[in-house]
NUFIKE-195501 format. One record per residue: residue number from 1; residue in three letters; x, y, z of N, C-alpha, C, O, CB in turn. Coordinates in steps of 0.2 Angstrom, whole numbers, plus 2048, in hexadecimal, padded with zeros to 3 digits. Glycine has a CB too. Layout:
BEGIN
 num residuo n_xx n_yy n_zz ca_xx ca_yy ca_zz c_xx c_yy c_zz o_xx o_yy o_zz cb_xx cb_yy cb_zz
 NUM     ALA    X    Y    Z     X     Y     Z    X    Y    Z    X    Y    Z     X     Y     Z
...
***
This chain:
BEGIN
 num residuo n_xx n_yy n_zz ca_xx ca_yy ca_zz c_xx c_yy c_zz o_xx o_yy o_zz cb_xx cb_yy cb_zz
   1     UNK  21C  CA1  4E1   21A   C9B   4DD  216  C97  4E1  218  C96  4E7   221   C98   4DA
   2     UNK  211  C94  4DE   20C   C8F   4E2  20D  C88  4DF  20D  C88  4D8   205   C92   4E2
   3     UNK  20D  C83  4E3   20D   C7D   4E0  208  C78  4E3  206  C7A  4E9   214   C79   4E0
   4     UNK  206  C73  4E0   201   C6E   4E3  205  C68  4E5  20A  C66  4E1   1FB   C6C   4DE
   5     UNK  204  C65  4EB   207   C60   4ED  203  C59  4ED  1FD  C5A  4EF   20A   C61   4F5
   6     UNK  206  C54  4EB   202   C4D   4EB  202  C4A  4F2  206  C4A  4F6   205   C48   4E6
   7     UNK  1FC  C47  4F3   1FB   C44   4F9  1F6  C3E  4F8  1F2  C3E  4F3   1F8   C49   4FF
   8     UNK  1F5  C3A  4FD   1F1   C34   4FD  1EB  C35  501  1EC  C36  507   1F5   C2D   4FE
   9     UNK  1E5  C33  4FE   1DF   C34   502  1DF  C2E  507  1DF  C28  505   1D9   C33   4FE
  10     UNK  1DF  C2F  50E   1DE   C2A   513  1D7  C29  515  1D5  C23  516   1E2   C2C   519
  11     UNK  1D3  C2E  516   1CC   C2D   517  1C8  C33  515  1CB  C39  513   1CB   C2D   51F
  12     UNK  1C1  C32  514   1BD   C37   511  1B7  C38  515  1B4  C33  518   1BB   C35   50A
  13     UNK  1B5  C3E  516   1AE   C3F   519  1AB  C46  516  1AE  C4B  517   1AF   C40   521
  14     UNK  1A6  C45  512   1A3   C4A   50F  1A8  C4D  50A  1AA  C4A  506   1A0   C4F   514
  15     UNK  1A9  C54  50B   1AD   C58   506  1B4  C58  509  1B8  C5C  507   1AA   C5E   505
  16     UNK  1B6  C55  50F   1BC   C55   512  1C0  C4E  511  1BC  C49  511   1BC   C57   519
  17     UNK  1C6  C4E  511   1CA   C48   511  1D0  C49  515  1D3  C4F  516   1CC   C46   50A
  18     UNK  1D3  C44  518   1D9   C44   51B  1DE  C41  516  1DD  C3C  513   1D9   C3F   522
  19     UNK  1E3  C46  514   1E8   C44   50F  1EF  C44  512  1F1  C48  517   1E8   C4A   50A
  20     UNK  1F3  C3E  511   1F9   C3D   513  1FF  C40  50E  1FF  C3E  509   1FB   C36   515
  21     UNK  203  C44  511   209   C47   50E  20F  C45  511  211  C48  516   208   C4F   50D
  22     UNK  213  C40  50F   219   C3E   512  218  C3D  519  21D  C3F  51D   21E   C43   510
  23     UNK  213  C39  51C   212   C38   523  20E  C3D  526  20C  C3B  52C   219   C37   526
  24     UNK  20D  C43  524   209   C48   527  202  C47  524  201  C47  51E   20C   C4F   526
  25     UNK  1FD  C48  529   1F6   C47   527  1F2  C4E  528  1F3  C51  52D   1F2   C42   52B
  26     UNK  1EF  C50  522   1EC   C57   522  1E5  C56  520  1E3  C52  51B   1F0   C5C   51E
  27     UNK  1E0  C5A  522   1D9   C5A   520  1D9  C5F  519  1DC  C64  519   1D4   C5D   525
  28     UNK  1D6  C5C  514   1D6   C60   50E  1CF  C60  50B  1CB  C5B  50C   1DB   C5C   509
  29     UNK  1CD  C65  508   1C6   C66   505  1C7  C62  4FE  1CB  C63  4FA   1C4   C6D   504
  30     UNK  1C2  C5E  4FD   1C2   C5A   4F6  1BC  C5B  4F2  1BA  C57  4EE   1C2   C52   4F8
  31     UNK  1B9  C61  4F3   1B2   C63   4F0  1B3  C63  4E8  1AF  C62  4E4   1B0   C69   4F2
  32     UNK  1BA  C65  4E6   1BB   C65   4DF  1BC  C5F  4DB  1BC  C5F  4D5   1C1   C6A   4DE
  33     UNK  1BD  C5A  4DE   1BF   C53   4DB  1BA  C4E  4DF  1B7  C4F  4E4   1C6   C51   4DC
  34     UNK  1BA  C48  4DC   1B6   C42   4DF  1BB  C3C  4E1  1BA  C37  4DD   1B0   C40   4DB
  35     UNK  1C0  C3D  4E6   1C4   C38   4E7  1C1  C32  4EB  1BC  C33  4EE   1CA   C3A   4EA
  36     UNK  1C5  C2D  4EB   1C3   C27   4F0  1C9  C26  4F4  1CF  C28  4F3   1C0   C21   4EC
  37     UNK  1C8  C22  4FA   1CE   C21   4FE  1D3  C1D  4FA  1D2  C19  4F6   1CB   C1C   504
  38     UNK  1D9  C1F  4FB   1DF   C1C   4F8  1E1  C20  4F2  1E7  C1F  4EF   1DD   C15   4F6
  39     UNK  1DD  C24  4EF   1DF   C29   4E9  1E4  C2E  4EB  1E5  C30  4F1   1D8   C2C   4E6
  40     UNK  1E8  C30  4E6   1ED   C35   4E7  1EA  C3B  4E4  1E7  C3B  4DF   1F4   C33   4E4
  41     UNK  1EB  C41  4E7   1E8   C47   4E5  1ED  C4D  4E5  1F2  C4C  4E9   1E2   C49   4E9
  42     UNK  1ED  C52  4E1   1F1   C58   4E1  1ED  C5D  4E6  1E7  C5E  4E5   1F2   C5B   4DA
  43     UNK  1F1  C5F  4EB   1EE   C64   4F0  1F1  C6B  4EF  1F7  C6B  4EF   1EE   C61   4F7
  44     UNK  1ED  C70  4EE   1EF   C77   4EE  1EB  C7B  4F3  1E5  C7B  4F2   1EF   C7A   4E7
  45     UNK  1EE  C7E  4F7   1EA   C83   4FC  1E5  C7F  500  1DF  C82  501   1E8   C89   4F8
  46     UNK  1E6  C79  502   1E1   C76   506  1DC  C72  502  1D7  C70  505   1DE   C7A   50B
  47     UNK  1DC  C72  4FB   1D7   C6F   4F7  1DA  C6A  4F2  1DF  C6C  4EF   1D3   C75   4F3
  48     UNK  1D7  C65  4F2   1D9   C60   4ED  1D6  C62  4E6  1D0  C64  4E5   1D6   C58   4EE
  49     UNK  1DB  C63  4E1   1D9   C66   4DB  1D9  C61  4D5  1D7  C62  4CF   1DE   C6B   4D9
  50     UNK  1DC  C5B  4D6   1DC   C56   4D1  1DE  C4F  4D4  1E2  C4E  4D8   1E2   C58   4CB
  51     UNK  1DB  C4A  4D1   1DD   C43   4D3  1E3  C41  4CE  1E2  C42  4C8   1D7   C3E   4D2
  52     UNK  1E8  C3E  4D1   1EE   C3C   4CD  1EF  C34  4CE  1ED  C31  4D3   1F4   C40   4CE
  53     UNK  1F3  C31  4C9   1F5   C2A   4CA  1FB  C2A  4CF  1FF  C2F  4D0   1F8   C28   4C3
  54     UNK  1FB  C24  4D3   200   C23   4D8  207  C24  4D5  20C  C27  4D8   200   C1C   4DB
  55     UNK  209  C22  4CF   20F   C23   4CC  211  C2B  4CB  217  C2D  4CB   210   C1F   4C5
  56     UNK  20C  C2E  4C9   20D   C36   4C8  20F  C39  4CF  213  C3D  4CF   206   C39   4C5
  57     UNK  20B  C37  4D4   20C   C39   4DB  213  C38  4DD  217  C3C  4DF   207   C37   4E0
  58     UNK  216  C32  4DC   21C   C30   4DE  222  C34  4DA  226  C36  4DD   21D   C28   4DC
  59     UNK  220  C35  4D4   225   C39   4D0  226  C40  4D2  22B  C43  4D3   223   C38   4C8
  60     UNK  220  C43  4D3   21F   C4A   4D6  223  C4B  4DC  227  C4F  4DE   218   C4C   4D6
  61     UNK  222  C46  4E1   225   C46   4E8  22C  C45  4E7  230  C49  4EB   222   C41   4EC
  62     UNK  22F  C41  4E2   236   C40   4E1  239  C47  4DF  23E  C49  4E2   237   C3B   4DC
  63     UNK  236  C4A  4DA   238   C51   4D8  238  C56  4DD  23D  C5A  4DE   234   C53   4D2
  64     UNK  233  C56  4E1   232   C5B   4E6  238  C5A  4EC  23A  C5F  4EF   22B   C5B   4EA
  65     UNK  239  C53  4ED   23E   C52   4F2  245  C54  4F0  24A  C55  4F4   23E   C4A   4F3
  66     UNK  246  C54  4E9   24D   C57   4E7  24E  C5E  4E7  253  C61  4E6   24E   C54   4DF
  67     UNK  248  C62  4E8   249   C69   4E8  24C  C6C  4EE  24C  C72  4EF   242   C6C   4E6
***
């Protein structure tokens, strides 16, 4: 099973972004979406696949934390 994890865009440079996941920062490819700093994105296999609302991200993180 594969899942996408929500994270917050910290910085952007071309098609790469630094995304924060619960205190961990990772470089992510953002070529499929057009986020701006501060946006939340769903990340799957190192690629941002969708921009989501902060409330959605929080809800998803809460559910994942319960698993």
